[in-house]
Structure formats: structure tokens, C-alpha cells
DRENLORO-69130 format. One record per residue: residue in three letters; x negated, y negated, z negated of N, C-alpha, C, O in turn. Coordinates in steps of 0.05 Angstrom, whole numbers, padded with zeros to 5 digits, always signed. Atoms other than C-alpha are relative to their C-alpha. Layout:
N
alaXYZXYZXYZXYZ...
END
This chain:
332
unk-00003-00006+00028-02456-03176-02027-00011-00023-00017-00033-00033-00010unk+00009+00023+00016-02462-03231-02080-00027+00006-00012-00034+00029-00019unk+00025-00002+00014-02530-03244-02110+00005-00002-00030+00012-00024-00040unk-00006+00000+00029-02524-03224-02183-00025-00006-00016-00023-00005-00041unk+00024+00004+00016-02595-03240-02203+00001-00026-00015+00013-00046-00005unk+00002+00024+00016-02607-03291-02258-00026-00014+00007-00047-00005-00002unk+00025+00013-00008-02657-03339-02228-00012-00015-00023+00002-00024-00041unk+00014+00014+00022-02710-03370-02273+00005-00029+00002+00000-00042+00023unk-00005+00028+00002-02690-03439-02294-00009-00009-00027-00007+00005-00047unk+00007+00012+00026-02717-03483-02349+00026-00006-00014+00047-00009-00002unk-00024+00006+00016-02669-03497-02405+00010-00028+00005+00033-00034+00000unk-00009+00028-00004-02668-03571-02386-00017-00013+00021-00042-00013+00018unk+00015+00015-00019-02688-03609-02325-00008-00027-00012+00008-00040-00026unk+00010+00025+00011-02731-03668-02344-00006-00020+00021-00005-00014+00045unk+00007+00021-00018-02750-03733-02312+00021-00021+00002+00044-00016-00005unk-00019+00022-00002-02718-03800-02300+00001-00015-00026-00007-00005-00047unk-00001+00017+00023-02708-03856-02348+00026+00003-00015+00046+00011-00003unk-00025+00000+00015-02657-03859-02404+00018-00022+00010+00009-00042+00021unk-00019+00021-00007-02594-03897-02391-00007-00026-00015-00011-00025-00039unk+00007+00025+00013-02610-03969-02405+00026-00014-00009+00045-00015+00006unk-00023+00016+00010-02562-04010-02448+00002-00026+00015-00019-00038+00021unk-00002+00026-00013-02535-04072-02413-00010-00022-00017-00011-00020-00042unk+00012+00022+00015-02565-04138-02432+00020-00012-00020+00012-00020-00041unk-00021+00010+00018-02499-04160-02463+00019+00023-00005+00031+00033+00014unk-00018-00022+00007-02458-04108-02500+00016-00009-00025+00007-00026-00040unk-00016+00007+00024-02403-04111-02552-00016+00005-00025-00033+00023-00027unk+00015-00002+00025-02429-04121-02622+00002+00027-00013-00017+00038-00024unk-00004-00026+00013-02399-04056-02647-00017+00021+00013-00027+00040+00000unk+00017-00020-00014-02437-04017-02593-00030-00004-00007-00044+00015-00011unk+00028+00005+00007-02503-04052-02609-00006+00009-00028-00029+00016-00034unk+00004-00008+00028-02494-04035-02683+00004+00030-00004+00001+00040-00027unk-00006-00028+00003-02478-03962-02669-00025+00015-00010-00047+00010+00000unk-00025-00006+00014-02474-03922-02712+00002-00015-00027-00017-00019-00041unk-00006+00015+00024-02442-03961-02768+00014+00016-00022+00019+00007-00044unk-00013-00018+00019-02408-03902-02802-00006+00029+00007-00018+00034+00028unk+00007-00028-00006-02414-03826-02806+00012+00010+00027+00032+00000+00036unk-00008-00012-00025-02408-03785-02742+00010+00028-00005-00002+00043-00021unk-00012-00026+00003-02364-03723-02737-00009+00017+00024-00005+00011+00047unk+00009-00019-00020-02395-03664-02699+00017+00025-00002+00015+00040-00021unk-00019-00022+00000-02342-03613-02681-00015+00025+00012-00026+00024+00033unk+00011-00026-00009-02367-03540-02675+00024+00017+00007+00040+00024-00010unk-00024-00013-00008-02315-03503-02634+00001+00030-00005+00015+00045+00009unk+00001-00028+00008-02331-03435-02666-00001+00002-00030-00008-00017-00043unk+00001-00003+00029-02326-03406-02736-00028-00003-00011-00048-00001+00003unk+00025+00002+00014-02381-03415-02787-00015+00027+00001-00003+00048+00001unk+00016-00023+00003-02439-03367-02789-00012+00011+00026-00031+00027+00025unk+00010-00010-00026-02450-03354-02714-00024-00017+00010-00032-00036-00003unk+00023+00014-00010-02509-03377-02671+00005-00029+00006-00013-00046+00003unk-00006+00028-00006-02474-03441-02649+00001-00016-00026-00009-00039-00027unk-00002+00014+00026-02459-03460-02721-00028-00005-00012-00033-00026-00023unk+00027+00003+00011-02531-03448-02741-00015-00023+00013-00026-00040-00001unk+00014+00021-00014-02560-03493-02687+00013-00027-00005-00001-00047-00009unk-00014+00025+00004-02506-03546-02697-00008-00013-00027-00011-00037-00029unk+00007+00010+00026-02525-03553-02770-00029-00010-00001-00035-00030-00014unk+00027+00011-00003-02599-03560-02754+00001-00027+00014-00012-00046+00005unk-00002+00025-00016-02581-03613-02703+00012-00023-00016+00002-00045-00016unk-00013+00021+00016-02535-03651-02750-00018-00011-00021-00020-00035-00025unk+00019+00008+00020-02587-03653-02804-00022-00018+00012-00029-00039+00000unk+00021+00016-00012-02640-03680-02757+00011-00026+00011-00003-00047+00008unk-00012+00024-00011-02594-03730-02724+00007-00020-00022+00007-00044-00018unk-00005+00017+00022-02575-03757-02792-00025-00017-00006-00023-00041-00012unk+00025+00015+00005-02648-03776-02801-00006-00019+00022-00015-00042+00018unk+00007+00017-00023-02655-03804-02731+00019-00025+00002+00010-00046+00009unk-00020+00021-00003-02591-03846-02733+00004-00017-00025+00015-00040-00023unk-00004+00016+00024-02591-03869-02805+00028+00001-00010+00036-00015-00027unk-00028-00005+00009-02519-03845-02813+00005+00030-00002-00007+00045+00013unk-00005-00028+00003-02492-03779-02836+00015+00011+00024+00035+00000+00033unk-00015-00015-00020-02472-03730-02782+00013+00024-00014-00001+00042-00023unk-00015-00020+00015-02418-03686-02812+00010+00021+00019+00023+00015+00040unk-00010-00022-00017-02404-03618-02782+00027+00010-00008+00034+00009-00032unk-00027-00010+00005-02334-03590-02776+00006+00023+00019+00006+00019+00043unk-00007-00023-00017-02316-03520-02751+00029-00001+00007+00047-00002-00010unk-00028+00000-00011-02254-03520-02707+00001+00023+00021+00004+00018+00045unk+00000-00023-00018-02255-03449-02678+00028+00007+00010+00048-00003+00000unk-00025-00009-00012-02202-03416-02636+00001-00002+00030-00011-00020+00042unk-00004+00000-00029-02184-03398-02564-00027-00001+00015-00029-00014+00035unk+00026+00000-00013-02257-03384-02547-00014-00026+00002-00030-00031+00020unk+00013+00026+00001-02278-03454-02565+00017-00022+00012+00010-00046+00009unk-00017+00020-00014-02221-03489-02527+00013-00019-00020+00017-00043-00013unk-00014+00017+00018-02186-03516-02589-00018-00024-00009-00010-00047-00008unk+00019+00021+00008-02247-03555-02614-00007-00018+00023-00009-00042+00020unk+00007+00016-00024-02265-03577-02544+00022-00020+00007+00016-00043+00012unk-00022+00018-00007-02196-03605-02530+00003-00023-00020+00010-00045-00013unk-00002+00021+00021-02196-03643-02596-00020-00022+00005-00013-00046+00002unk+00020+00021-00005-02260-03679-02577+00007-00015+00026+00004-00039+00028unk-00007+00013-00026-02237-03692-02505+00021-00021-00004+00022-00041+00011unk-00022+00019+00005-02176-03729-02533-00007-00022-00020+00009-00040-00025unk+00008+00019+00020-02215-03768-02585-00007-00027+00012-00011-00030+00036unk+00008+00026-00009-02232-03842-02581-00029+00001+00010-00046+00012-00005unk+00027-00001-00010-02294-03851-02538-00018-00022-00012-00027-00040+00002unk+00016+00020+00014-02334-03890-02589-00026+00011-00011-00041-00003-00024unk+00025-00013+00009-02390-03840-02605+00002+00011-00028-00017+00024-00038unk-00003-00010+00028-02362-03822-02674+00013+00028-00001+00016+00039-00023unk-00010-00027-00002-02332-03756-02650-00015+00014+00023-00011+00006+00046unk+00015-00015-00020-02378-03707-02614+00006+00029-00002+00017+00039-00021unk-00004-00029-00001-02375-03635-02593-00026+00014+00004-00043+00006+00020unk+00024-00017-00004-02429-03583-02601+00009+00024+00017+00016+00045+00007unk-00010-00020-00019-02411-03544-02538-00021+00021+00007-00044+00019-00001unk+00017-00022-00008-02440-03482-02507+00003+00007+00030+00020-00005+00044unk-00003-00010-00027-02449-03446-02441+00029+00010+00004+00041+00007+00025unk-00028-00011-00002-02381-03413-02456+00020-00022+00003+00039-00019+00019unk-00020+00021-00001-02343-03478-02467-00003-00018+00025+00016-00031+00033unk+00004+00020-00021-02374-03517-02409-00011+00010+00026-00010-00004+00046unk+00008-00011-00026-02405-03472-02356+00019+00022+00009+00024+00025+00033unk-00016-00024-00006-02359-03412-02360+00030-00004-00002+00046+00009+00011unk-00028+00002+00007-02292-03437-02386+00018-00003+00025+00037+00012+00028unk-00017+00005-00023-02264-03463-02320-00003+00022+00021+00014+00025+00039unk+00004-00022-00018-02292-03402-02283+00018+00024-00009+00030+00037+00008unk-00013-00024+00010-02261-03348-02327+00029-00003-00008+00044+00016-00010unk-00027+00006+00009-02196-03382-02348+00019-00006+00023+00013-00025+00038unk-00018+00005-00022-02138-03378-02300+00016-00026-00003+00021-00040+00016unk-00015+00025+00005-02099-03435-02333-00015-00016-00021-00007-00017-00044unk+00016+00014+00020-02152-03478-02366+00015-00024-00011+00031-00037+00002unk-00013+00023+00014-02130-03531-02416-00016-00025+00001-00007-00046-00008unk+00016+00024-00004-02186-03578-02400-00019+00005+00023-00025+00027+00031unk+00019-00001-00021-02235-03594-02344-00028-00006-00012-00033-00028-00021unk+00025+00003+00014-02305-03583-02371-00018-00022+00012-00034-00033-00002unk+00017+00021-00012-02336-03632-02321+00012-00027-00003-00002-00046-00008unk-00013+00026-00001-02284-03688-02320+00008-00010-00027+00010-00035-00031unk-00011+00008+00026-02260-03689-02392-00021-00006-00021-00014-00009-00045unk+00021+00004+00019-02327-03699-02425-00023-00017+00012-00027-00017+00036unk+00025+00013-00007-02389-03743-02424-00022+00017-00012-00023+00021-00037unk+00022-00015+00010-02452-03701-02430-00020-00018-00013-00028-00038-00001unk+00021+00015+00014-02502-03728-02481-00027+00012+00005-00046-00001+00012unk+00025-00014-00003-02556-03675-02478+00004+00030-00001+00023+00039-00013unk+00002-00029+00005-02571-03602-02470-00023+00005-00019-00043-00010-00019unk+00018-00003+00023-02610-03573-02528-00015+00027+00000-00031+00032-00018unk+00012-00026+00001-02632-03503-02509+00018+00018-00017+00040+00011-00024unk-00017-00018+00016-02607-03443-02549-00014+00027-00003-00038+00029-00002unk+00010-00027+00007-02614-03369-02563+00001+00018+00025+00022+00022+00036unk+00000-00020-00021-02636-03320-02509+00016+00025-00009+00016+00032-00033unk-00015-00024+00007-02592-03258-02506-00019+00024-00003-00041+00024+00008unk+00015-00025+00002-02617-03190-02525+00019+00023-00001+00043+00020-00008unk-00017-00024+00000-02591-03119-02518-00012+00019-00020-00036+00025-00021unk+00008-00018+00022-02593-03071-02577+00014+00026+00002+00038+00027+00009unk-00011-00027+00000-02582-02997-02580-00002+00013-00027-00019+00005-00043unk+00002-00015+00025-02569-02949-02637-00027+00015+00000-00035+00023+00022unk+00027-00013+00000-02636-02918-02660+00000+00028+00011-00021+00039+00019unk-00002-00028-00011-02611-02849-02637-00001+00000+00031-00004+00021+00043unk+00000+00002-00029-02609-02874-02565-00028-00003+00011-00047-00007-00004unk+00026+00003-00012-02667-02877-02515-00014-00027-00008+00000-00047-00013unk+00015+00022+00012-02722-02926-02537-00006-00023+00018-00015-00044+00009unk+00005+00022-00019-02729-02968-02474+00024-00005+00017+00042+00012+00020unk-00023+00007-00017-02681-03004-02429+00002+00018+00025+00024+00028+00030unk-00002-00018-00023-02698-02963-02366+00010+00028-00008+00026+00040+00005unk-00009-00027+00009-02690-02898-02406+00029+00000-00008+00043+00020-00003unk-00028+00002+00009-02625-02921-02436+00018-00001+00025+00038+00014+00026unk-00016+00002-00024-02598-02940-02367+00001+00026+00015+00021+00034+00027unk+00000-00026-00014-02620-02873-02338+00019+00019-00014+00033+00035-00001unk-00018-00017+00014-02583-02837-02393+00029-00008+00004+00047+00009+00007unk-00028+00010-00004-02521-02881-02384+00010+00007+00028+00034+00011+00032unk-00008-00005-00028-02521-02867-02309+00012+00028+00003+00030+00032+00020unk-00010-00027-00002-02507-02793-02321+00018+00008-00023+00027+00031-00024unk-00016-00006+00024-02467-02797-02386+00029+00006+00008+00040-00007+00025unk-00029-00007-00004-02398-02765-02387+00012+00008-00027+00005+00029-00038unk-00011+00024-00011-02357-02798-02413-00020-00023+00001-00041-00021-00012unk+00019+00023-00002-02390-02865-02396-00006-00012-00028+00011-00013-00045unk+00007+00015+00024-02428-02900-02451+00013-00027+00000+00019-00038+00021unk-00013+00026+00002-02398-02964-02477-00019-00021-00012-00036-00014-00028unk+00014+00023+00012-02427-03032-02493+00021-00019-00012+00043-00021-00001unk-00018+00019+00013-02396-03084-02539-00009-00028+00004-00033-00034+00003unk+00006+00029-00002-02392-03159-02529+00019-00015-00018+00038-00003-00028unk-00018+00016+00016-02361-03216-02568+00027-00006+00013+00044-00019+00000unk-00026+00005-00013-02304-03218-02518-00002-00002+00030-00023-00007+00041unk-00002+00002-00029-02282-03216-02446-00005-00028+00010+00007-00047+00000unk+00006+00027-00012-02310-03274-02405-00021-00016-00014-00027-00038-00006unk+00021+00014+00014-02363-03293-02455-00026+00003+00016-00029+00020+00033unk+00026-00002-00013-02435-03305-02433-00012+00028-00004-00024+00039+00015unk+00011-00026+00006-02454-03239-02467+00012+00021+00019-00002+00039+00029unk-00013-00019-00018-02403-03201-02426-00010-00003+00029-00018+00017+00042unk+00008+00004-00028-02422-03233-02359-00029+00008+00004-00036+00020+00025unk+00028-00007-00003-02497-03225-02371-00004+00030+00001-00022+00040+00015unk+00003-00029+00000-02489-03151-02386+00011+00012+00025+00000+00032+00035unk-00009-00010-00025-02448-03141-02324-00021-00004+00022-00024+00013+00040unk+00022+00005-00019-02505-03172-02284-00022+00021-00006-00034+00032+00013unk+00021-00020+00008-02554-03127-02323+00007+00028+00012-00010+00041+00023unk-00008-00025-00011-02513-03066-02301-00006+00002+00030-00016+00022+00040unk+00005+00000-00029-02518-03086-02228-00029-00001+00006-00038+00012+00025unk+00029+00002-00004-02591-03104-02233-00014+00027-00006-00036+00032+00003unk+00010-00027+00007-02602-03033-02262+00009+00021+00019+00004+00045+00015unk-00010-00020-00020-02569-02999-02202+00029+00008-00004+00036+00031+00000unk-00028-00006+00004-02495-03005-02218+00005+00022-00020+00020+00041-00015unk-00004-00019+00022-02498-02966-02283+00028-00002-00010+00038-00024-00016unk-00029+00000+00007-02427-02945-02303+00005-00003-00030+00019+00013-00042unk-00006+00005+00028-02427-02974-02374+00028-00012-00002+00035-00030+00014unk-00026+00012+00004-02357-02989-02399-00001-00022-00020-00018-00021-00039unk+00001+00023+00017-02342-03054-02433+00022+00001-00022+00045+00007-00017unk-00019+00002+00022-02310-03060-02502-00001-00028-00011-00021-00035-00024unk+00000+00027+00011-02291-03132-02519+00008+00000-00029+00029+00011-00036unk-00007+00003+00028-02292-03149-02593+00008-00028-00005+00005-00046+00012unk-00007+00027+00009-02265-03209-02630-00023-00012-00015-00022-00016-00039unk+00024+00010+00012-02334-03237-02642-00022+00020+00001-00018+00043+00005unk+00023-00017-00001-02404-03210-02645-00003+00018-00024-00013+00041-00021unk+00004-00016+00025-02404-03185-02717+00013+00027+00001+00000+00047-00006unk-00012-00027+00000-02354-03128-02708-00014+00019+00019-00016+00043+00013unk+00015-00017-00018-02392-03103-02648-00026+00010-00012-00034+00033-00009unk+00025-00008+00013-02457-03103-02687+00005+00021-00022-00011+00039-00026unk-00007-00020+00021-02423-03065-02744+00004+00027+00012-00006+00047+00001unk-00004-00026-00013-02401-03010-02697-00026+00011+00012-00030+00035+00012unk+00026-00009-00011-02470-03008-02665-00016+00013-00023-00027+00035-00019unk+00015-00011+00023-02503-02997-02733+00012+00026-00010-00002+00044-00018unk-00013-00024+00009-02451-02945-02751-00003+00024+00020+00003+00047+00013unk+00004-00021-00020-02467-02906-02687+00023+00006+00017+00023+00024+00033unk-00024-00005-00017-02398-02911-02656-00001-00016+00026+00017-00013+00043unk+00004+00016-00024-02424-02959-02602-00028+00004+00009-00047+00003-00007unk+00027-00006-00010-02483-02944-02557-00017-00025+00003-00041-00024-00002unk+00016+00024-00007-02504-03015-02538+00017-00024-00007+00041-00024-00005unk-00013+00026+00006-02488-03086-02560-00018-00022+00010-00042-00019+00012unk+00015+00023-00009-02508-03154-02535+00005-00023-00019+00028-00028-00027unk-00003+00022+00018-02521-03214-02579-00023-00019+00005-00038-00016+00025unk+00022+00018-00003-02569-03272-02587-00024+00012-00015-00022+00029-00032unk+00024-00010+00013-02641-03260-02607+00000-00005-00030-00007+00013-00045unk+00000+00006+00028-02632-03294-02674+00018+00019-00016+00011+00027-00038unk-00018-00019+00014-02573-03249-02692-00010+00028+00001-00005+00044-00018unk+00010-00027-00003-02607-03186-02667-00025+00006-00015-00030+00030-00022unk+00026-00005+00013-02674-03195-02701+00002+00015-00026-00014+00034-00030unk-00001-00014+00026-02654-03174-02772+00006+00030+00003-00006+00046-00011unk-00006-00029-00004-02625-03108-02746-00023+00014+00012-00030+00037+00004unk+00023-00012-00012-02685-03094-02703-00023+00003-00020-00036+00024-00021unk+00023-00001+00020-02736-03111-02757+00006+00019-00023-00012+00030-00035unk-00007-00018+00022-02697-03071-02808+00004+00029+00008+00010+00046-00008unk-00003-00027-00010-02693-03009-02764+00028+00010+00003+00033+00034+00008unk-00028-00009-00002-02617-03008-02762+00009+00000+00029+00030+00013+00036unk-00005+00000-00028-02617-03021-02687-00026-00004+00015-00045-00015+00003unk+00024+00003-00015-02669-03021-02632+00005-00020+00023+00022-00016+00039unk-00003+00020-00021-02677-03083-02588-00014+00010+00025-00038+00016+00024unk+00012-00011-00025-02688-03059-02517-00012-00021+00018-00031-00016+00032unk+00010+00022-00017-02699-03126-02482+00011-00026-00010+00033-00027-00021unk-00009+00027+00006-02693-03200-02492-00001-00016+00026-00020-00015+00041unk-00003+00014-00026-02670-03245-02435-00012-00028+00000+00002-00047+00006unk+00014+00025+00000-02721-03300-02443-00022+00001+00020-00028+00021+00032unk+00021+00001-00019-02777-03324-02399-00025+00014-00009-00041+00024+00008unk+00023-00013+00011-02830-03295-02445+00008+00016-00025+00030+00011-00036unk-00006-00016+00024-02833-03245-02502+00003-00018-00024-00011-00038-00027unk-00005+00016+00024-02806-03273-02567-00022+00004-00020-00029+00027-00026unk+00021-00003+00021-02860-03287-02619+00010+00016-00024-00006+00029-00037unk-00011-00014+00023-02813-03258-02672+00002+00030+00005+00004+00046-00014unk-00002-00029-00007-02810-03191-02634-00018+00005+00024-00008+00011+00045unk+00018-00004-00023-02873-03184-02591+00000+00028+00011-00010+00032+00033unk-00001-00027-00010-02860-03110-02584+00023+00004+00020+00024+00025+00033unk-00023-00002-00017-02796-03123-02545-00005-00013+00027-00012-00036+00028unk+00004+00012-00026-02803-03133-02470+00022-00019+00008+00044-00017-00002unk-00021+00016-00012-02766-03186-02432+00017+00017+00018+00008+00039+00027unk-00017-00015-00019-02708-03162-02389-00013+00001+00027-00011+00021+00041unk+00013+00000-00026-02748-03183-02328-00022+00021+00001-00026+00035+00021unk+00021-00021+00002-02806-03138-02351+00012+00028+00001+00003+00044+00017unk-00012-00026+00002-02762-03080-02368+00012+00010+00026+00011+00034+00032unk-00014-00008-00024-02724-03081-02303-00017-00004+00025-00011+00006+00047unk+00016+00007-00024-02780-03106-02257+00015-00020+00017+00013-00019+00042unk-00015+00020-00015-02735-03164-02238-00009-00028-00009+00003-00039-00028unk+00010+00026+00008-02774-03229-02243+00022-00022-00001+00039-00023+00017unk-00019+00022+00002-02734-03289-02267+00026+00007-00014+00044-00010-00016unk-00025-00008+00013-02679-03249-02303+00001-00013-00028-00014-00004-00046unk-00003+00013+00026-02659-03295-02360+00030-00005-00005+00046-00006+00013unk-00027+00006+00008-02595-03308-02399-00002-00013-00028-00011+00000-00047unk+00002+00015+00025-02590-03360-02454+00027-00012-00008+00040-00024+00008unk-00024+00013+00011-02532-03380-02498-00008-00028-00008-00014-00034-00031unk+00010+00027+00005-02550-03453-02491+00022-00017-00012+00046-00011-00011unk-00018+00019+00014-02519-03511-02529-00004-00028+00011-00025-00034+00022unk+00001+00027-00010-02503-03582-02510+00019-00018-00017+00037-00008-00029unk-00017+00019+00015-02473-03644-02542+00016-00016+00020+00006-00026+00041unk-00018+00014-00018-02413-03677-02510+00016-00021-00016+00019-00019-00040unk-00017+00021+00011-02371-03739-02523+00025-00002+00018+00025+00008+00040unk-00023+00004-00017-02302-03759-02497-00009-00018+00024-00028-00032+00023unk+00007+00017-00024-02303-03792-02427+00005-00029-00007+00022-00036-00023unk-00003+00028+00004-02311-03866-02425-00018-00011-00022-00015-00034-00031unk+00018+00008+00020-02367-03870-02476-00016-00024+00010-00028-00023+00031unk+00015+00024-00008-02400-03940-02473-00029+00008+00005-00041+00023-00010unk+00028-00006-00007-02469-03938-02441-00020-00005-00023-00038+00011-00027unk+00019+00004+00022-02505-03968-02502+00002+00022-00021-00018+00030-00032unk-00004-00022+00019-02475-03914-02547-00012+00026+00011-00026+00040-00004unk+00012-00024-00013-02494-03859-02498-00030-00001-00002-00044+00018-00008unk+00028+00003+00000-02564-03887-02494-00012+00005-00028-00033+00017-00032unk+00009-00004+00027-02570-03888-02570+00000+00029-00008-00019+00039-00020unk-00002-00029+00006-02547-03816-02578-00021+00016+00015-00033+00035+00005unk+00020-00014-00016-02592-03793-02521-00028-00004-00011-00043+00015-00013unk+00027+00006+00011-02653-03828-02550-00005+00015-00026-00027+00025-00031unk+00003-00014+00025-02641-03799-02619-00003+00030+00004-00019+00043-00010unk+00002-00029-00006-02632-03729-02590-00028+00006+00011-00040+00026+00003unk+00026-00004-00011-02696-03736-02550-00022-00001-00022-00041+00014-00021unk+00020+00002+00022-02734-03758-02612+00001+00026-00017-00021+00035-00026unk-00002-00025+00015-02708-03696-02649-00013+00023+00015-00028+00038+00003unk+00011-00022-00015-02727-03649-02593-00030-00002+00004-00043+00018+00009unk+00028+00003-00003-02796-03678-02589-00015+00005-00027-00040+00006-00027unk+00012-00003+00027-02809-03667-02664-00010+00029-00004+00006+00048-00002unk+00012-00027+00003-02856-03608-02677+00013+00016-00023+00017+00040-00020unk-00012-00014+00023-02826-03591-02745+00028+00010+00006+00036+00032-00001unk-00028-00008-00008-02755-03590-02717-00001+00024+00019+00014+00043+00015unk+00002-00022-00019-02776-03545-02660-00009+00026-00014+00000+00048-00007unk+00010-00024+00015-02813-03498-02708+00023+00013-00016+00025+00037-00017unk-00022-00011+00016-02751-03491-02752+00020+00015+00018+00031+00035+00010unk-00017-00013-00019-02710-03473-02691-00012+00026+00010+00002+00047+00010unk+00014-00024-00009-02761-03423-02665+00002+00022-00021+00005+00046-00014unk-00001-00019+00022-02761-03389-02733+00027+00014-00002+00030+00036-00012unk-00027-00011+00000-02686-03377-02724+00008+00013+00026+00031+00020+00031unk-00005-00013-00025-02693-03347-02655+00013-00019+00021+00025-00009+00040unk-00011+00020-00019-02673-03412-02619-00023-00012+00016-00043-00020+00005unk+00020+00012-00018-02712-03438-02559+00010-00029+00006+00028-00031+00022unk-00010+00027-00005-02703-03514-02560-00008-00010+00027-00029-00002+00038unk+00007+00013-00025-02701-03554-02496-00019-00022-00005-00025-00029-00028unk+00016+00024+00002-02747-03611-02481+00017-00025+00003+00040-00023+00011unk-00015+00025-00003-02726-03685-02481+00009-00003+00029-00005+00007+00048unk-00010+00005-00027-02685-03706-02421+00020-00022+00001+00023-00038-00017unk-00020+00021-00004-02629-03750-02394+00028+00012+00001+00030+00036+00007unk-00028-00010-00004-02553-03744-02394+00005+00010+00028+00019+00029+00033unk-00004-00008-00028-02555-03740-02318-00012+00027+00006+00000+00044+00019unk+00013-00026-00004-02604-03682-02319+00015+00022-00014+00017+00044-00004unk-00016-00019+00015-02562-03648-02372+00025+00009+00016+00032+00032+00017unk-00024-00006-00015-02499-03653-02329-00007+00017+00025+00008+00036+00031unk+00008-00016-00023-02537-03625-02269-00006+00028-00008+00000+00047+00007unk+00007-00026+00010-02563-03567-02309+00026+00016-00005+00027+00040+00002unk-00025-00014+00006-02493-03549-02333+00015+00009+00025+00025+00031+00027unk-00013-00007-00026-02465-03551-02262-00015+00023+00013-00002+00040+00025unk+00016-00022-00012-02522-03506-02238+00006+00026-00014+00007+00047-00001unk-00006-00024+00015-02507-03456-02294+00027+00011+00009+00030+00036+00012unk-00026-00009-00009-02434-03453-02272-00003+00014+00027+00009+00034+00033unk+00004-00011-00027-02457-03440-02200-00012+00028-00001-00005+00045+00015unk+00014-00026-00001-02502-03382-02218+00016+00023-00013+00011+00046-00008unk-00017-00021+00011-02449-03345-02258+00026+00004+00016+00040+00024+00011unk-00024-00002-00016-02394-03356-02207+00002+00027+00015+00024+00039+00015unk-00003-00026-00015-02410-03293-02165+00008+00023-00018+00025+00040-00010unk-00008-00023+00017-02405-03245-02224+00028-00004-00010+00043+00016-00014unk-00028+00005+00009-02340-03278-02248+00019+00009+00022+00039+00022+00017unk-00018-00008-00023-02310-03267-02178+00000+00030+00002+00020+00042+00010unk+00002-00029-00003-02335-03195-02178+00017+00015-00020+00027+00037-00014unk-00014-00014+00022-02302-03177-02244+00027-00013-00006+00038-00009-00028unk-00026+00015+00005-02239-03220-02236+00022+00018-00009+00037+00010-00027unk-00021-00017+00010-02192-03160-02245-00002+00005-00030+00019+00005-00044unk+00003-00005+00028-02221-03146-02313+00007-00026-00016+00019-00024-00037unk-00005+00025+00014-02217-03220-02333+00030-00006-00001+00039-00018-00020unk-00029+00006-00002-02144-03224-02311+00017+00021-00013+00041+00018-00016unk-00016-00022+00011-02123-03159-02344+00013-00008-00027+00026+00008-00039
END
């Protein structure tokens, strides 16, 4: 039987030196950046990816001395924006603010993918992101074990909502079901997280999964109850909420909607080094990290492009068993 547990992993492997620029490089690369940089966000405005991308763009503008302009290019689960960047000129002036969905899961869940997440991009850095959380309507049991116990005997089965089939939220909840003893929760895929949250608040949906930052206002306002957060430690913004590992007694159970920056393949080494160094400087800044934490985002630590690529490959490997297990649903 496949191992469905989410092993504890840091958001970013560290160590190793930054890519060194060659002693002799083209003048345009040495002067990078000489004009504004376009950061493509492959999802609509207002979501967790958009929030982090705008924080990142603002900070990188300061680090690079050139404006980093964000542009939302949503559609096809992030594939439209991703493909646009993959086909762009590899000069560092067009970047992608990708996610676990666009680069760890896309080639796993898509039968006819339109891009290769590993071959069609150069990884610049992983940035951390928002841990997932599960929220129930206030009329439901107050703890995750109690909710799962009620769901196990419910007739008809209780339903949970996710932002869509094949998303990280969907896959993580399917693992949660298995880690809870194969609880028969039925899945309702929505076109985004907001409609699911609306139905949860209205009481027509028993459970919903979202990021911590998106779920906090509902939990703090009493409109929904956060049952667990899939982070390594309890969130400072919601210290009353146990981690999923605590609630289930499953050490290491984590699930994070992480983000990463990508460029088209063939990016010159000096440009990659400049972008990596600027990102590391941003991630090391205490004020930047504090602003992210306040929004429910767990930033990664500084690292290298090589470590970032290895992290993304490992994330794909750990979600592969659950994708294979629910393949009929994904192909339906």
C-alpha cells in the first residue's frame, strides 16, 4: 500500500554557494537589470499566490534598483501564465511566480500537459508559502478527530470543498482522509477557493480547505472553525489551533502551498546569480519576513537555485502516490 504520510521537510534546503558569474560575461548581463522586470502571476488577483507575489515584487524592486511589475495571467490552473513565461526570451526580464500546483503537481495530475515543469524552466528560488488549514462550519464538531469520527458514520457522506480537482488542497485532504482511517468524505471541486468558503460559511458545506492566511479571518470572526493547520508548529496568529500532526497523532504531517520564482530555460549564469542573490537578501530581511508572517505566509530561508530545484523534485515525489491512488477521479 502506498505511503500517504506527508513527511516533515523544510520549506527550502540550504547550503552550497550561489552560482558564481563567469569572469568574463556579456556587458548586458553584467548590467542586469537595466529596465523593469515583469513578474507573471499565473492566477487571478486576490488569492494567496497574488498576495505573496506582490510582497516579493515590492521587495525585489528595492533589492534590484529596478521596478518589478506584477501581471496576473490566470487560466487553466496556472498553465496559461506558466507557458507564457516558458516561451519568453531567457534574459531575466520575464519571470514566473509559480507554485506547488504549477511545478510539483502539474505533470502528475495532467494527462496531456502543455509544458514540462522540470525542463521548460530555470528555477531561481523557492520562497516558502502558506500552510494549509481545514475549516468546518461552527455547527460541526469542534476538533479534527471529532469531525472525522462524525464523518465516518454520516449518511449521506459529509462533503469537503477544494479549489479544484488536482490542486494541492485536494490532494492534501485526500491524504488527510487516509491518515484519519479512510474517512469517506466526498469531494466537491469548486472553481477557486472563494466559492467553497462562501458555501462553508452558509452551512451548505461541512468542511473546506484553504491556506492559513485565507482561513484566519473566518476563524477569528467566528464564521468558521479552524480544525487544524498543516504546518510544523502552531501558527502564532491562531495558537488555539493544533497542527494536523498534533490533531491526528501523525508526526511530520505538513502541507504547504509553497511558491517559487522561475525563468525561461537558458538564463545566463550572471543573471541567475543576480536574481538569486537579490532573493536571498529579501528572505534574510527581518522586516520582510515579519510582513509575510502577518499575512499567514511562512517564508523560506536563503538558498541556491540547485537546492530549490531539488526541493521541487522531492515535493513531486511525495505527492505521486496519492495522485496514482485517485487517478480515476482526476481523469473523470
